[in-house]
Wavefront OBJ file of the C-alpha trace (Angstrom):
o trace
v 19.770 37.895 -42.864
v 18.194 39.082 -39.596
v 19.635 37.255 -36.574
v 17.811 39.275 -33.905
v 14.096 40.101 -33.481
v 12.795 43.489 -34.605
v 10.362 45.604 -32.567
v 8.538 48.841 -33.421
v 8.621 51.362 -30.552
v 5.689 53.283 -32.049
v 3.508 50.263 -31.152
v 4.326 50.775 -27.464
v 3.575 54.503 -27.716
v 0.445 54.093 -29.871
v -2.101 54.495 -27.075
v -3.682 51.180 -28.125
v -3.714 48.743 -25.178
v -3.419 45.582 -27.280
v -0.608 46.902 -29.490
v 1.258 48.099 -26.409
v 0.918 44.732 -24.680
v 2.019 42.878 -27.814
v 5.163 45.052 -27.910
v 5.886 44.336 -24.230
v 5.596 40.585 -24.782
v 7.732 40.572 -27.934
v 10.471 42.681 -26.348
v 10.536 40.721 -23.095
v 10.599 37.347 -24.826
v 13.445 38.514 -27.084
v 15.449 39.634 -24.067
v 14.902 36.268 -22.385
v 15.877 34.293 -25.492
v 18.472 36.408 -27.331
v 19.303 39.506 -25.282
v 19.306 41.703 -28.424
v 16.635 43.386 -30.558
v 16.603 45.901 -33.374
v 14.215 48.826 -32.878
v 12.479 50.920 -35.534
v 10.542 54.185 -35.059
v 12.670 55.007 -32.041
v 12.601 58.796 -32.359
v 16.215 59.348 -33.434
v 16.013 60.700 -36.982
v 18.290 59.849 -39.906
v 19.467 63.460 -40.032
v 20.461 63.336 -36.350
v 22.406 60.134 -36.959
v 24.155 61.498 -40.059
v 25.203 64.703 -38.284
v 26.473 62.741 -35.290
v 28.629 60.432 -37.415
v 29.960 63.368 -39.435
v 31.147 65.111 -36.266
v 32.618 61.927 -34.806
v 34.605 61.202 -37.970
v 35.906 64.783 -37.966
v 37.055 64.487 -34.356
v 38.926 61.220 -34.839
v 40.432 62.527 -38.074
v 42.431 65.110 -36.127
v 46.157 64.621 -35.406
v 46.865 62.532 -32.307
v 48.349 65.506 -30.446
v 45.065 67.395 -30.856
v 43.019 64.475 -29.535
v 45.336 63.935 -26.571
v 44.417 67.404 -25.291
v 41.072 65.838 -24.352
v 42.407 62.766 -22.526
v 42.192 63.112 -18.720
v 43.446 59.786 -17.376
v 42.265 60.333 -13.796
v 38.673 60.310 -15.116
v 39.058 56.582 -15.940
v 37.737 57.079 -19.461
v 34.373 58.345 -18.234
v 34.648 61.716 -19.979
v 36.557 62.923 -22.996
v 39.080 61.034 -25.087
v 40.614 57.619 -24.386
v 43.583 56.804 -26.601
v 44.147 53.680 -28.676
v 44.644 50.411 -26.797
v 43.875 51.548 -23.230
v 40.759 49.415 -22.661
v 40.485 45.626 -22.663
v 37.615 43.203 -22.086
v 37.075 41.615 -18.671
v 39.291 38.530 -18.428
v 41.490 39.545 -21.371
v 44.936 41.157 -21.303
v 44.871 42.061 -25.006
v 43.882 45.714 -25.561
v 40.971 46.419 -27.875
v 41.955 48.000 -31.200
v 40.050 51.238 -30.678
v 40.063 54.811 -29.405
v 36.948 56.522 -28.071
v 35.324 59.678 -26.737
v 32.780 59.683 -23.916
v 30.032 62.169 -23.140
v 28.020 61.938 -19.936
v 25.030 63.277 -18.073
v 24.221 66.971 -17.870
v 22.334 67.072 -14.577
v 18.914 68.731 -14.667
v 17.610 70.667 -11.648
v 19.169 71.025 -8.205
v 20.050 67.344 -7.915
v 22.871 66.596 -5.434
v 24.017 63.754 -7.689
v 25.781 66.399 -9.806
v 28.800 66.156 -7.487
v 29.292 62.516 -8.565
v 29.776 63.384 -12.241
v 32.727 65.145 -13.833
v 31.866 67.855 -16.330
v 31.805 66.928 -19.987
v 35.015 67.822 -21.818
v 34.179 70.227 -24.618
v 36.068 70.055 -27.911
v 37.204 73.650 -28.357
v 37.915 73.447 -32.089
v 34.540 71.822 -32.839
v 31.634 73.586 -31.093
v 29.165 71.741 -33.353
v 30.500 68.435 -32.007
v 29.484 69.412 -28.480
v 25.989 70.561 -29.507
v 25.196 67.553 -31.683
v 26.484 64.943 -29.244
v 24.414 66.486 -26.414
v 21.282 66.459 -28.581
v 21.887 62.813 -29.495
v 22.449 61.949 -25.822
v 19.026 63.342 -24.906
v 17.269 61.436 -27.710
v 18.953 58.158 -26.775
v 17.988 58.724 -23.153
v 14.329 59.261 -24.087
v 14.141 56.170 -26.310
v 15.864 54.075 -23.647
v 13.426 55.253 -20.980
v 10.478 54.021 -23.087
v 12.127 50.626 -23.568
v 12.680 50.334 -19.814
v 8.985 51.120 -19.264
v 8.130 48.139 -21.461
v 10.663 45.945 -19.645
v 9.147 46.947 -16.284
v 5.695 45.874 -17.471
v 7.057 42.558 -18.765
v 8.557 41.895 -15.321
v 5.234 42.638 -13.612
v 6.480 45.937 -12.175
v 4.819 49.371 -12.372
v 5.468 51.011 -15.745
v 7.355 53.856 -14.038
v 9.557 51.518 -11.959
v 12.800 52.692 -13.583
v 11.894 56.399 -13.889
v 13.435 57.677 -10.649
v 16.364 55.278 -11.009
v 17.457 56.641 -14.394
v 16.544 60.316 -13.837
v 19.928 62.093 -14.031
v 21.476 58.632 -14.295
v 25.100 57.902 -15.085
v 24.520 57.126 -18.791
v 27.334 57.454 -21.298
v 27.383 58.171 -25.042
v 30.562 56.636 -26.447
v 31.896 57.453 -29.917
v 34.316 54.695 -30.989
v 36.877 54.661 -33.799
v 38.484 51.423 -34.949
v 41.374 52.572 -37.198
v 42.529 50.718 -40.319
v 44.652 47.648 -39.646
v 48.202 48.328 -40.843
v 49.992 45.092 -39.872
v 49.165 41.478 -39.083
v 47.087 41.702 -35.880
v 47.922 39.598 -32.823
v 44.317 38.415 -32.808
v 41.246 38.715 -35.034
v 39.325 40.962 -32.684
v 38.862 44.723 -32.708
v 36.868 44.475 -29.468
v 37.232 41.223 -27.507
v 34.133 39.316 -26.433
v 32.372 40.984 -23.519
v 29.055 41.897 -21.933
v 27.971 45.492 -21.281
v 27.924 46.811 -17.714
v 24.703 48.856 -17.854
v 20.912 48.300 -17.859
v 20.569 48.449 -21.652
v 22.776 49.608 -24.550
v 21.414 51.429 -27.601
v 23.608 51.309 -30.722
v 22.768 53.426 -33.715
v 24.396 52.513 -37.000
v 27.977 51.481 -37.544
v 30.110 52.417 -40.498
v 31.245 48.843 -41.194
v 30.239 45.311 -40.305
v 31.865 43.361 -37.496
v 29.453 43.143 -34.537
v 28.675 39.547 -33.574
v 26.741 37.899 -30.722
v 27.224 34.491 -29.099
v 24.083 32.351 -29.281
v 22.831 29.872 -26.686
v 24.223 27.188 -28.999
v 27.683 28.761 -28.547
v 27.869 30.019 -32.140
v 28.949 33.504 -33.254
v 26.453 35.183 -35.585
v 26.637 38.660 -37.167
v 24.209 41.383 -36.136
v 22.943 43.220 -39.189
v 20.684 46.216 -38.582
v 19.028 47.948 -41.498
v 18.910 51.695 -42.195
v 17.172 53.640 -39.448
v 17.288 50.783 -36.934
v 19.003 50.803 -33.577
v 20.274 47.677 -31.868
v 19.397 47.447 -28.179
v 20.803 44.803 -25.838
v 20.489 43.876 -22.182
v 23.401 44.804 -19.916
v 24.781 43.083 -16.837
v 22.951 45.355 -14.380
v 19.569 44.342 -15.798
v 20.616 40.691 -15.926
v 21.664 40.955 -12.288
v 18.412 42.674 -11.244
v 16.365 39.953 -12.972
v 18.503 37.069 -11.639
v 19.479 35.974 -15.177
v 15.907 36.039 -16.492
v 16.880 38.694 -19.054
v 20.130 37.881 -20.852
v 23.223 40.036 -21.083
v 24.529 38.358 -24.215
v 28.227 38.073 -25.003
v 29.237 40.031 -28.115
v 32.387 41.209 -29.904
v 33.659 43.222 -32.882
v 35.745 41.169 -35.307
v 38.328 42.459 -37.751
v 37.240 42.908 -41.373
v 38.519 40.572 -44.103
v 42.043 41.401 -45.275
v 40.820 43.266 -48.369
v 39.052 45.738 -46.046
v 41.896 46.261 -43.563
v 42.330 49.795 -44.876
v 38.814 50.825 -43.756
v 37.834 52.796 -40.656
v 34.981 51.611 -38.441
v 32.916 54.010 -36.331
v 30.336 52.988 -33.774
v 28.271 55.043 -31.299
v 26.668 53.110 -28.428
v 24.637 54.722 -25.643
v 25.139 52.919 -22.327
v 22.023 53.559 -20.235
v 23.091 53.536 -16.592
v 20.979 54.247 -13.526
v 21.899 56.473 -10.614
v 24.674 55.047 -8.468
v 22.354 54.368 -5.515
v 20.047 52.031 -7.467
v 19.765 48.728 -5.633
v 20.587 45.821 -7.959
v 19.369 43.193 -5.490
v 17.588 40.470 -7.484
v 13.848 41.096 -7.784
v 11.824 38.779 -5.565
v 9.664 37.861 -8.566
v 12.756 36.525 -10.363
v 13.936 34.298 -7.495
v 12.384 30.885 -6.875
v 13.261 27.334 -5.920
v 13.811 26.609 -9.618
v 15.832 29.841 -10.061
v 17.744 30.462 -6.823
v 19.393 33.826 -6.265
v 22.650 34.021 -8.275
v 24.065 37.388 -7.173
v 25.131 39.172 -4.020
v 23.399 42.446 -3.167
v 25.127 45.494 -4.639
v 24.340 49.018 -5.806
v 24.807 50.150 -9.389
v 27.654 52.445 -8.319
v 29.513 49.634 -6.557
v 29.077 47.350 -9.555
v 30.257 49.961 -12.061
v 33.360 50.686 -9.979
v 34.199 46.972 -9.825
v 33.839 46.518 -13.577
v 35.860 49.636 -14.512
v 38.746 48.137 -12.561
v 38.323 44.782 -14.287
v 38.549 46.316 -17.792
v 41.603 48.426 -16.968
v 40.103 51.933 -17.011
v 40.332 52.403 -13.244
v 43.214 51.453 -10.973
l 1 2 3 4 5 6 7 8 9 10 11 12 13 14 15 16 17 18 19 20 21 22 23 24 25 26 27 28 29 30 31 32 33 34 35 36 37 38 39 40 41 42 43 44 45 46 47 48 49 50 51 52 53 54 55 56 57 58 59 60 61 62 63 64 65 66 67 68 69 70 71 72 73 74 75 76 77 78 79 80 81 82 83 84 85 86 87 88 89 90 91 92 93 94 95 96 97 98 99 100 101 102 103 104 105 106 107 108 109 110 111 112 113 114 115 116 117 118 119 120 121 122 123 124 125 126 127 128 129 130 131 132 133 134 135 136 137 138 139 140 141 142 143 144 145 146 147 148 149 150 151 152 153 154 155 156 157 158 159 160 161 162 163 164 165 166 167 168 169 170 171 172 173 174 175 176 177 178 179 180 181 182 183 184 185 186 187 188 189 190 191 192 193 194 195 196 197 198 199 200 201 202 203 204 205 206 207 208 209 210 211 212 213 214 215 216 217 218 219 220 221 222 223 224 225 226 227 228 229 230 231 232 233 234 235 236 237 238 239 240 241 242 243 244 245 246 247 248 249 250 251 252 253 254 255 256 257 258 259 260 261 262 263 264 265 266 267 268 269 270 271 272 273 274 275 276 277 278 279 280 281 282 283 284 285 286 287 288 289 290 291 292 293 294 295 296 297 298 299 300 301 302 303 304 305 306 307 308 309 310 311 312 313 314 315
């Protein structure tokens, strides 16, 4: 059962004006109504996805002492390894039942923004891990840029509106491992309900079910993407920019049924962030008497810093 709309990115890139416009309308309407879509023909091949998951499973399969070599707590989880139970959702004290590894931007050109980003933490024992995760990062970034072009057109902005804002942006590729459940959990949630911080999130595959979204009717429904699809949702920064016109939908990862407690779950989202100086002030076109301005003016960097503190990664 498909609970979110599906769009075909090749329609946007087809060169046909009508097909491109139809894609823009379908994507924009889905983001107003649901906040999630599945995307096919996105440019990230099955082989790329398989290699990425293979490397991620190998990394998390290492002994804890090996993984802890790559945890640098002063980086607030923004690079390298974050151990089990360190992150929690905004408004929740219960830690999520996961560990993760984050890979960030490799700045291109002589851009002064490089000083804002820590270097990626390379896994010494697994050189292939570093190569494959960087390649995946670049492909996610490219697909996300095309989706933002379509969103810009839907909002009545120039197609290239987001280009300079995401060039060398603060995007993150996060490899997540939810280990098997070994005792009665305190709650039924591997990752508590939350919204993403970024502009959009691209999620390719997941090794087990569990992702659910909260509908406008306040019901939890599972998100089931087929082979080769990626799930792409609106984040809080885009919701803020559009004054709630595009929806950053609440979602969560629930525990499997008891008979599957012994299974691992892996998930690899790409959080597409802009540069820190991007102004998130609500677009004038999204503010009216019927939709008054809901948010104070803030940059993307200020907003990210605030949210990292709220979820416990930054003190």
